N, C-alpha and C positions, 0 to 999 in steps of 0.2 A: 257367254264368257269359254273360254277349258281353260284344260288345269289341265297340266304333263309331271308325276313327279320328277325326281330326282335320284338317278344311281339307285340304288335297294330300296327304297319307299316307294308303299304303294296308297291307291286313298282307297280309302271303308267308310259306304254307306250301313250305319248300324240297322237291326235287320232287328222290328219290336216284340218283340213275346207275348205271349200270352196273357189273356187283361183275364181270366180267370186260373184257379187248380185243376188237377185234375177229375176233384169232387168237388166242383163247380161253382166254388165260394171268391166271389171279384176283388184282386187284390185293387186296391186304391191310391193311385197314383205317388204319390205319399208316401209309400210302401213299395215300390215296386223298383229296384237296382237299373240299372242301366246292361240292357241289354254287352252279355260277349263275345254274337251272333253277328256275319256281316256280310254284307258282299263285295266282292271290286269291284273295284269300277274303274280305276285306271294303272299302271303300272310301270314302274320308270326303265331304263333303259338294263339294269343290271347293275355287280358289284364290280370292281376291279381288286386280281389280288397280285401280288409283292412285284411279278411280272407285269404287271398292265393289264392285263388280258383280264378281258368284261368275261364274265361270270354273269348269263342266262337266271332271272327268278328263277321259282317253284313253279311261285301261285300266276295267274290269270288273272286276264278282263269274264267277269260272270261268278269266277270259282266264289261260292261259299265257303266262310269259314268263320272257326274258334280263336280272340283273343286272347289274351290277359286281362281283367278287371281294371290293369293304370294306363292298358299300353296307349301310347298312341298319342296325337296333336290334335281337339280336337278344332275345326276353322267352320263358317260358316263361305260360301260358295254359292252364289245368288241367293240366296235367304234356304240354302238348302241345309242342315249336315252333316255334316263328317269329318270321318282322322285319316286323317298323314300318318304312317305306322311305318317302323322299319319291314324287311320278309319275320326279321327273325324274332319281330314280338307276335308271327301266327304261328301258333299254337296245329296249327293241323287244315284242315281242307275236307268240308265235310261230303261227303260224293252221295249220292243215290241207287238204294237198292236196284240190281233188276227188276222186281217185284210194281217199284216205282216206278220203273220211267218207263214199262210198257201201263200204270195207268195214266203218270203222262200229256 
């Protein structure tokens, strides 16, 4: 099945956080918060302004983003959990630093 978001909505897959703290303490599932970081899987064409002109989205497929704790609507597509949210729910895009790009 394919999914195409409408207007200024995006489809996001959560990226799971580390299983242990920096000190090496393992965090049990019951104490973990849902991650607020994800990867953009699909984007809509964009929103329209008052004159009807299409305004394209700033995020694109493959971007790693941060979003608010209560952002989006949880959906399950082909057995995989996703979030559908408006672009305005995105707090920012995580970009790799040059040294990380060279190592990758």
